[in-house]
C-alpha positions in Angstrom: 0.2 0.0 0.1 1.3 3.6 -0.5 2.8 5.3 2.3 0.8 7.9 4.1 2.0 11.4 3.8 1.9 14.5 5.9 2.2 16.5 2.5 -0.4 14.8 1.0 -3.0 17.7 0.8 -3.5 18.5 -2.8 -5.4 21.0 -4.8 -8.4 19.5 -6.5 -10.6 20.7 -9.5 -13.7 18.9 -10.7 -12.4 15.5 -9.0 -9.0 15.7 -10.6 -6.3 14.9 -8.1 -3.7 17.9 -8.7 -0.3 18.6 -7.1 -0.3 20.8 -4.2 0.9 24.2 -5.4 -0.8 24.0 -8.7 -3.7 26.4 -8.0 -1.8 29.8 -9.0 -1.4 28.3 -12.4 -4.6 26.4 -12.9 -7.3 28.7 -11.5 -6.9 31.4 -14.0 -6.5 29.2 -16.8 -9.4 27.0 -16.1 -11.4 30.2 -15.5 -10.6 31.8 -18.7 -11.5 28.5 -20.6 -14.7 28.4 -18.6 -15.7 31.9 -19.4 -14.7 31.4 -23.1 -17.0 28.2 -23.5 -19.7 30.2 -21.9 -19.7 32.7 -24.2 -18.7 30.8 -27.3 -22.3 30.1 -28.4 -23.0 34.1 -28.6 -19.8 35.2 -30.1 -17.7 34.2 -33.1 -14.8 36.1 -31.2 -15.3 34.0 -28.0 -15.6 30.7 -29.9 -12.2 31.3 -31.4 -10.8 32.0 -28.0 -12.4 28.9 -26.6 -10.2 26.4 -28.6 -6.8 27.5 -27.2 -7.7 28.5 -23.9 -9.4 25.1 -23.4 -6.6 23.2 -24.8 -4.2 25.2 -22.3 -6.3 24.3 -19.4 -6.5 20.5 -20.3 -2.8 20.7 -20.7 -2.4 22.3 -17.4 -4.7 19.7 -15.8 -2.4 16.9 -17.3 0.9 18.5 -16.2 -0.1 19.2 -12.4 -1.6 15.5 -12.2 -0.5 13.9 -8.8 -1.4 10.0 -9.0 -1.2 7.9 -6.2 1.7 5.2 -6.3 2.2 1.9 -5.1 5.6 2.7 -3.4 8.2 0.0 -4.3 10.7 -1.7 -2.0 14.2 -1.0 -2.2 16.9 1.0 -0.2 17.0 3.8 -2.9 13.8 4.7 -5.1 13.5 7.4 -7.7 12.4 10.8 -6.6 11.3 11.9 -10.0 9.5 10.5 -13.0 11.6 10.9 -16.2 14.4 9.6 -18.0 18.2 8.8 -16.5 20.0 11.7 -18.3 23.5 10.8 -16.5 25.2 8.8 -14.1 28.4 10.3 -13.0 31.0 9.1 -10.4 31.6 12.2 -8.0 35.2 12.9 -6.4 33.9 12.1 -2.8 32.9 8.6 -4.1 29.3 9.2 -4.3 27.4 8.7 -7.8 25.2 11.2 -9.2 22.2 10.1 -11.0 20.6 12.8 -12.9 16.7 12.5 -14.1 15.5 14.7 -16.9 11.7 15.5 -16.3 9.9 16.6 -19.5 6.6 18.6 -19.2 4.9 15.5 -19.9 6.0 13.7 -16.8 4.5 14.1 -13.5 6.4 16.7 -11.6 5.8 16.0 -8.1 8.9 14.7 -6.4 9.3 12.0 -3.8 11.6 11.1 -0.9 14.1 8.5 -2.1 14.7 7.0 1.4 12.9 7.2 4.8 14.6 9.6 7.1 14.7 13.1 8.4 14.9 16.2 6.2 18.1 17.8 7.7 18.3 21.0 5.3 16.2 22.6 2.5 18.3 25.3 0.8 17.1 27.4 -2.2 20.0 28.7 -4.4 19.2 31.5 -7.0 20.4 30.8 -10.6 19.5 30.8 -14.2 17.0 29.2 -16.5 19.1 27.0 -19.0 17.2 24.1 -20.6 17.4 21.2 -17.8 18.9 18.7 -20.4 21.9 21.3 -21.0 25.1 20.6 -18.9 25.0 24.3 -17.8 21.7 23.8 -16.1 23.9 22.7 -13.2 23.9 26.5 -12.4 20.2 27.0 -12.6 17.9 27.8 -9.7 17.8 24.8 -7.5 16.7 23.4 -4.2 19.1 21.3 -2.4 17.7 18.6 0.0 19.8 16.6 2.6 18.1 13.5 4.4 19.4 11.6 7.2 18.8 8.2 6.5 19.9 4.6 7.1 22.6 5.0 4.6 23.8 8.3 6.1 23.3 11.6 4.5 21.5 11.7 1.0 21.6 14.6 -1.3 19.0 15.5 -3.9 18.8 18.5 -6.1 15.7 19.9 -7.6 16.8 21.7 -10.8 14.6 24.5 -12.6 14.6 24.2 -16.4 14.0 27.0 -19.1 10.3 27.0 -18.4 10.4 25.7 -14.7 10.8 28.9 -12.9 9.3 27.8 -9.5 10.4 25.2 -7.3 7.8 24.5 -4.5 9.1 22.5 -1.5 6.4 20.9 0.6 8.3 20.2 3.7 10.7 22.3 6.1 14.1 20.9 7.9 13.6 18.5 10.8 10.5 16.8 9.4 10.6 13.0 9.5 9.6 11.4 5.9 8.8 8.1 4.8 10.1 6.6 1.6 8.2 7.6 -1.4 6.5 10.6 0.4 5.6 13.7 -1.6 8.4 16.5 -0.8 8.0 19.0 -3.7 6.9 20.1 -7.1 8.8 21.4 -9.8 6.6 23.4 -12.3 7.4 22.4 -16.1 10.4 20.8 -17.6 13.1 20.4 -15.2 15.7 17.9 -13.5 16.3 16.0 -10.3 19.8 14.7 -9.3 20.4 12.4 -6.5 23.7 11.4 -5.1 24.1 7.8 -4.0 26.5 7.1 -1.3 29.9 5.2 -2.0 29.5 1.6 -2.0 26.0 1.6 -3.5 25.7 0.2 -7.0 23.5 1.9 -9.4 20.8 -0.3 -10.9 19.6 2.0 -13.8 21.3 3.1 -16.9 21.4 6.2 -19.0 18.2 6.3 -21.1 16.1 4.2 -18.8 12.8 5.7 -17.9 11.9 6.3 -14.1 8.7 6.5 -12.0 8.8 8.5 -8.7 8.3 6.0 -5.8 8.4 3.0 -8.0 11.7 2.7 -9.8 14.7 1.3 -7.7 17.9 3.1 -8.1 20.3 0.8 -6.3 21.4 -2.9 -6.7 21.6 -5.4 -3.8 
């Protein structure tokens, strides 16, 4: 069964389960589409406007979806939906797994392990496309978790369109593995640093599902 979550409170619209923090983007878009559709029968101008606004509202609803997940077993599970962009050994012995999230992916991120959030640091930066190497200097939020494997670092990186990262939890919060911890709006990237001695179970180009895909190997 999915883990319970203290951050599981979500926005909702017409019965659709949406990511927490979606309302500032969704409500104006959906309201505009609703007005356009209502007035479309009486005005050709409104009818022409109804098509793109309704399509945009539908796209927003799809982007901000927040499905429940059956949380997988494993020491480290993927914090993000997306594709493994790179796997890089780090100088301190850790291995960085970078996961690229396209606008089509679910953008709610999840805790890779159970533990305690020891720090959540927002670092200002640029907005280079997330698949670009220079995106390492983009705006980002750096998480540290105290876990059974020691300190685990995870970084949410904003992309060219994603200009807002919404952390759900403050420091000193206990989390369960697979618990929702934050949202990145639109295309973006999530990096996780596996401790020295932990063998990576995924490969570059592999699709990942937050809370489901195991990143480490026994």
